[in-house]
C-alpha angles and dihedrals in degrees: 000000000000143000116220119208112196125180116221122253124268123293129195086257092058090048091050091046093240126158101253122171114123097025108102103224133169124238115272118242087253091053092052092050093050089050093051088054093058122096113209117194101186130111110208119189091217142010132223131181133185086243095246120130095247093054095045091049092048091054092050093050096047100038108017124228103340130154112262144172131225128224113180091197086078092065120124120263115283110243094196114197090005093058114128093007130114129228090254091056091048107034094100096044110110093211089053093050089050091052092051094046120091120347101012089184094056098037115097121217115228107282092357138087134260128244089250092055090047093049090049094057093040095052092048090055092042091056087062097052116116120227117268094038124141109210114200102197144128138298097250092048093049092048092049092053094047094046090051095047098043108034092148087071088071093219124142122230095266092053088059095051107111125215117265113289093017135091147138140293110218115202114176107302094345139075140192130193117253138242 
């Protein structure tokens, strides 16, 4: 049996390189087009999303109208005060510079959550997933799971983050990129 981790399609925030975690955005038209061009050859037994519009829309485009469940613990990290802003908009903000300095995974953005906090909630939820599940979620969530499961790879979280609409099939102690 396998678990499938699939990152949602592109949103306008992705295209504009904005920090977007807790904001519930739809897919962009470009994101929809890119998803329609993908060919998934997987056969999950069940589907699960984070419950955000971008994950629900991705599921429907890739797999059609199928029954699915929602688990909000699989939502992206909450960037707090930095949500929906770009580096250029934030670069002179002392709070932003403090967040970037040192251990970026442990640092908490004002009114948000750290990567460590997000990873903790995600891994708890992941431990409950039944085999055969396709989880349509977010880049940071997918990366946190992969970094935890495959530490011998020596990759940090951002190196595990798949492109929009793509992800990984995890089968026992191995994985393969999909599609």
